[in-house]
C-alpha positions, -999 to +999 in steps of 0.1 A: -002-547+632+006-548+595+042-547+584+052-542+621+084-563+620+096-547+588+089-512+601+107-518+634+137-532+616+139-503+592+137-478+621+164-496+640+186-495+610+179-458+605+187-449+641+219-469+643+232-463+607+218-428+599+252-412+594+261-439+569+229-438+550+236-405+534+209-396+508+201-431+496+164-429+499+145-457+516+117-471+493+086-467+516+064-486+491+084-517+499+080-512+536+042-510+531+043-539+506+026-516+480+023-529+445+020-505+416-012-522+404-021-496+378-048-512+356-050-504+319-080-481+326-058-459+347-039-428+337-014-407+356-002-372+352+018-345+369+010-310+381+043-291+376+035-255+369+057-241+397+082-254+423+059-284+430+058-316+410+028-336+421+020-370+406-017-379+403-038-410+394-073-407+382-085-435+405-088-411+434-051-408+443-046-370+445-010-379+452+001-412+436+023-432+460+045-441+431+049-405+418+045-386+451+047-349+459+081-335+450+095-302+464+114-285+450+106-298+416+132-321+401+152-322+434+144-359+442+130-347+476+094-354+486+070-341+513+039-362+506+039-400+500+002-403+490-032-390+497-068-385+484-105-380+491-125-399+517-163-399+516-184-418+542-220-420+552-250-443+558-274-456+533-303-475+549-283-474+582-254-493+565-220-476+567-203-471+533-170-455+526-152-444+494-116-439+502-080-442+490-054-458+512-019-461+497-022-482+466-059-493+471-089-472+461-126-473+459-126-452+428-126-458+390-124-433+362-156-421+347-190-406+353-223-421+366-253-416+344-288-424+356-273-443+385-251-465+362-213-461+363-199-456+328-172-479+315-138-469+330-123-482+298-136-453+278-105-434+267-121-400+273-121-406+311-085-394+314-067-363+328-072-332+307-044-307+311-048-272+296-029-240+299-037-203+301-021-198+266-041-225+248-064-218+220-082-239+194-058-262+176-029-258+200-038-285+225-060-316+219-071-315+256-084-280+250-101-290+218-118-320+234-126-305+268-152-330+282-181-306+288-206-335+287-188-350+317-190-319+338-158-300+329-164-263+336-168-239+307-171-202+300-202-185+285-186-190+250-183-228+257-145-226+260-128-243+289-125-224+322-088-218+330-084-206+366-046-204+364-016-211+342-019-249+344-053-266+348-059-304+352-094-319+353-107-355+356-137-374+368-141-406+388-166-425+409-167-451+437-180-480+417-149-503+423-159-536+439-127-555+439-096-543+459-118-517+476-105-503+508-127-511+538-148-535+516-181-517+517-208-512+490-204-482+468-220-448+478-226-440+441-207-407+444-191-390+414-161-368+420-150-340+396-115-331+404-099-298+393-062-291+401-045-259+391-017-234+399+007-208+387+043-197+393+034-163+407+063-151+429+058-157+467+040-185+484+019-192+453+049-206+434+050-233+462+013-240+461-011-262+442-049-256+443-074-285+443-112-285+440-135-315+445-171-315+434-187-345+451-221-355+437-245-381+450-254-399+418-274-426+435-311-428+442-307-429+480-300-402+505-265-404+521-272-397+557-246-385+583-221-381+555-185-369+560-161-357+534-124-356+542-088-354+529-064-381+540-026-374+536+005-395+543+030-367+548+066-375+546+089-345+551+120-361+536+125-393+556+092-408+564+096-419+601+104-386+618+075-363+613+049-344+634+014-331+624-009-304+637-036-279+629-040-241+633-077-237+636-075-199+631-060-204+597-078-236+588-043-250+582-034-286+588+003-292+586+032-316+589+068-307+598+100-325+608+105-338+644+142-329+642+161-299+628+181-324+608+164-346+582+180-375+564+172-360+530+164-323+534+193-318+558+192-290+585+164-270+569+135-293+563+103-277+549+068-277+564+038-289+544+004-272+548-032-282+538-053-250+538-090-252+536-106-226+513-141-238+509-158-264+532-185-288+520-205-279+551-226-249+561-212-248+597-176-239+595-170-255+629-182-289+616-148-305+610-124-328+627-086-335+626-070-368+633-032-375+633-023-411+627+008-429+640+021-460+624+020-491+646+001-472+673-027-493+688-049-462+692-040-441+662-027-464+635-046-465+601-082-478+604-086-515+594-123-516+588-152-493+578-164-486+614-130-475+625-126-453+594-161-438+599-153-431+636-121-413+627-139-392+601-164-382+628-135-370+650-137-400+674-112-427+684-112-459+664-136-476+689-161-447+687-152-431+721-145-394+724-111-378+721-099-359+752-076-329+749-049-338+774-043-301+782-079-291+789-094-326+796-123-316+774-139-335+746-126-325+712-128-335+675-095-318+668-062-333+677-030-313+680-045-278+679-017-262+699+012-242+687+046-259+683+063-226+679+053-213+713+050-248+728+014-241+740-017-262+738-020-298+726+009-305+703+023-336+686+056-347+702+060-382+689+083-387+660+067-413+636+054-420+601+025-396+604-007-393+584-035-368+588-073-369+582-092-336+579-130-344+577-161-323+574-197-333+585-221-345+593-243-336+563-272-354+545-267-356+507-299-359+487-298-377+453-279-355+428-269-330+455-233-318+452-208-305+478-176-286+471-143-289+489-116-265+479-081-265+494-044-260+487-013-280+494+015-256+501+051-257+513+069-233+537+107-232+540+130-216+565+164-221+582+151-249+604+119-270+610+101-244+632+110-214+610+097-234+580+064-239+599+064-202+608+070-192+572+041-214+561+017-197+585+028-162+577+022-167+539-012-184+541-029-150+537-014-145+502-030-178+492-064-168+506-063-134+491-056-149+457-084-174+461-109-149+476-102-122+451-095-141+419-114-174+424-142-168+449-155-138+430-145-140+393-161-124+363-154-137+329-164-118+297-171-134+264-146-109+249-125-079+260-124-062+226-154-053+205-150-040+169-182-027+154-164-022+121-178+006+098-213+020+102-230+049+085-235+080+106-269+080+122-274+042+121-271+018+151-254-015+156-256-037+187-233-063+204-243-087+232-215-091+257-219-121+279-206-118+315-205-148+338-198-152+375-175-182+376-167-177+413-184-191+444-198-159+458-223-133+444-208-104+426-221-068+427-217-047+395-217-013+410-215+008+379-206+007+342-190+037+325-180+046+290-156+074+279-171+078+244-207+090+238-209+071+205-211+038+226-239+031+251-246+003+276-280-009+287-270-017+323-257+004+351-257-018+383-269-053+391-261-084+410-248-117+395-252-149+415-226-176+415-227-195+382-251-170+366-246-151+333-259-118+321-261-103+286-249-067+284-261-050+252-237-025+239-247-001+211-226+018+186-243+050+171-217+071+153-224+108+152-197+119+129-177+102+101-144+092+118-128+065+139-143+061+173-125+043+202-136+039+238-134+020+270-163+005+289-153-001+325-172-024+348-167-016+385-175-045+409-164-064+440-148-093+422-111-098+415-093-066+405-125-046+412-129-036+376-127-049+341-122-029+309-137-037+275-122-020+245-147-008+219-141+006+185-159+014+153-158+038+123-185+062+114-189+067+077-211+086+052-225+066+024-206+075-007-189+058-036-151+058-037-134+054-071-102+034-071-082+025-102-056-001-094-036+005-126-030+042-134-015+034-168-022+009-196+005+001-220-006-017-252+030-024-263+035-030-300+005-028-324+007-026-362-010+002-381-043-009-395-045-035-367-058-032-330-055-045-295-080-045-266-072-042-229-093-039-198-093-009-175-103-021-140-124+003-118-131-006-081-157+010-059-143+009-024-171+030-011-205+020+004-227+035-023-231+028-060-204+043-082-219+058-114-195+061-144-212+088-164-188+089-193-153+080-204-135+099-232-102+094-249-079+123-257-064+104-286-087+089-313-063+059-317-075+048-282-112+042-282-134+034-252-157+005-259-177+008-227-186+044-219-209+043-189-219+018-162-227+014-125-204-003-100-219-017-068-203-010-034-170-029-028-173-043-063-153-039-095-159-035-132-138-037-164-138-010-191-126-021-225-101+001-242-091-004-279-059+007-295-060+011-333-028+030-342-027+053-372+003+069-386-006+105-379-015+103-342+006+102-311+014+070-292+002+085-259-033+095-247-055+097-217-088+081-207-108+107-188-133+091-164-163+112-152-182+097-122-201+106-090-173+100-065-151+128-053-134+145-070-157+134-099-129+128-124-100+104-128-076+098-156-055+069-169-025+071-191-028+052-224+003+043-244+014+019-272+040+014-299+028+016-335+046-003-363+040-006-400+047-034-425+053-023-461+061-044-492+078-028-522+085-044-556+120-039-569+133-040-605+162-058-621+189-032-622+189+002-607+160+014-585+154+049-571+143+043-534+139+058-500+134+043-465+097+044-455+103+037-417+120+057-390+157+051-389+187+072-381+210+047-398+203+014-414+229-007-432+222-016-468+232-053-464+207-057-436+178-040-454+186-052-489+208-083-487+206-091-525+217-056-535+247-054-559+258-019-551+261+006-523+235+032-519+241+064-539+225+095-527+229+130-543+248+159-528+261+181-557+271+148-571+266+111-562+280+098-530+282+061-522+272+049-487+269+017-468+238+029-449+207+048-456+184+072-435+148+081-439+139+112-459+168+108-484+165+092-518+191+068-531+200+046-560+205+008-554+212-019-580+197-055-578+205-086-599+169-096-602+134-083-597+124-089-560+102-076-532+115-059-501+097-060-467+099-030-443+089-034-407+093-006-382+080+026-367+062+048-392+072+083-402+043+105-393+058+140-398+089+144-419+109+176-422+135+178-450+162+204-456+167+211-493+193+230-513+190+252-544+190+230-575+181+193-579+175+173-546+170+136-543+145+131-514+125+103-498+088+098-492+072+094-458+054+062-445+022+073-463+010+086-496+011+124-497-001+147-526+027+169-537+003+199-536+000+194-498+037+196-491+045+226-470+073+248-484+094+271-462+098+297-476+068+296-499+071+286-536+106+273-535+096+242-555+102+250-592+097+216-609+075+185-608+084+154-587+100+125-606+104+089-596+121+062-616+105+029-627+125+018-659+122+055-667+115+088-651+078+093-643+062+126-632+044+120-598+016+140-582+016+117-551+046+106-532+045+069-523+064+052-494+096+035-504+104+055-536+129+082-541+120+115-559+139+142-578+127+178-572+143+211-582+144+239-556+148+276-562+164+286-529+175+266-498+146+258-475+125+232-458+099+208-470+074+194-444+053+162-450+023+162-427-005+136-432 
């Protein structure tokens, strides 16, 4: 047989020199003369979501012989060398087989369309790896999920994610060169989906695999068989056993000895658990255990031998006899190694297994599904590892049956109806899809809030079907409404909850003024400045501004009435034209139809005046026409030749001047002085009996309008000086004036 001499030599070396070998792993690919012939069209990837690291190739090798099946992950220890899908059948009475065997394969990447295999060089025929946490923009494989090639999707067209890590690819048996068993293609397309999670327990040592096999040819495939072939190597490759537990649908491989060259004294056991068969009759399957260099049970060397093995026969087509019962069987090694009962494998060897299902007839475009897991059990020795494997199979099946066989997926789990007027109605179509393999019964739907209603109560949902559930929001009162719609069913978790929310409102305007105060800053008297007052309607009805008034005539409202649409804004123009006599603060009062029907905005500004005054050569009788508690002469009058002389029972020289007090100041030439500052609107002067030298305010005021406290204390005319004294009936800003007072009192200037 092939490689016989090499194999015998390696086994002799292993037996004789095992203690010296330590953990220097023998390269099995060299023993089998395998070549890593990965073409450019090929891609590889790893499943590595839990304790398993399984290398795959998208040419049909579920386990790539050059990447293998590592357990525990990153330990450098392996339990499977290689394996993949076998499909066999007859077309026009001619046997055809699509299979992988070590480094050869009948498969190429890509789909078959209208009977024509698509180019395997198309870069989209690759592995797509997505995760439970992916969303748009986070993973290019998620964004480019190949729906057109058959990749499964949800009702909202997003990728189906059955677990934390999900890997999908598609291939077909169109390879003609280097094809194992050298038959013509069957024209089958295989959509492969591998997934898993790190859920504590047996699931963290498990990888799920699903094959969807489609006859894409124009001919019926008669007497077809679908199988999984595995070359299991529990550590060292030449000391393994295989078997099957028919009650658990568990094919397994475990170590012949309690001591393995690589795993040591606690070698694990590997299991292949069937979850969904591609046949209707659950008893239509066979199990073959291969032995390397065994004339009866070595690998098949041609299509007829391979087909016979898949049918559960010997390589020559004769029946298999159970040595314990002497009865014909299709299932080898169905006994129990733990109890040492029934037909069990007792021959240490490089073992492979083939688990096949059939016969079936596959019509053109008919598909069959094969679901299974690869899982690892561990214990203190080889048999306790096998026992552990069997004991934990139920957790895997429960997970699959509850979460995967019957699975409901909703287009959303949170519905926000936003705001809606009381008495109106808004609908939302919730899409629910049965992504599992079995029918789902929706027993009932409840809601804990009467403002939300559902148009379904109980119904059935066939596998792959979707249904639209119409949910309505009809708010009865104006407030926030929150609720839960609960779907009770026989799928995974037995119930799903949809959160619903919405706010009931009454149509009304809401007046919002973002800026509660407008400051015009500095504006000169006899000038003006315009600013906008922004009014926002945050309500859902038209805001009517009926009128806007100002409490200060210096602030005028240009726009007095307008309508503001819901959720819109408008600007009101406000003009500030300061006068001397009015205050610098006011209010804009806004009357409208929103509660509480009135709003106000503070208006403020700083008014200044600019005053020019001609001065004479020589002495001038002056006063300060702007507000000042103390202003230095050299700042106000830089060309002055003297200090300022005011009168207080005699002349007093000062370096500074204040408003309201008259003073003499001498200049070398005629000139003009400019005053800029805040105006004097109301001035109160305290006067003494006799002559007083006073100042004028920032505006002209008739002497007859000066308020005297007490009455009639003024006993002379007012006199200003321009080259000579001049009687004045109007006091002008910037000049000083003499006036005689009968008794001490107060003079008030009010414009």
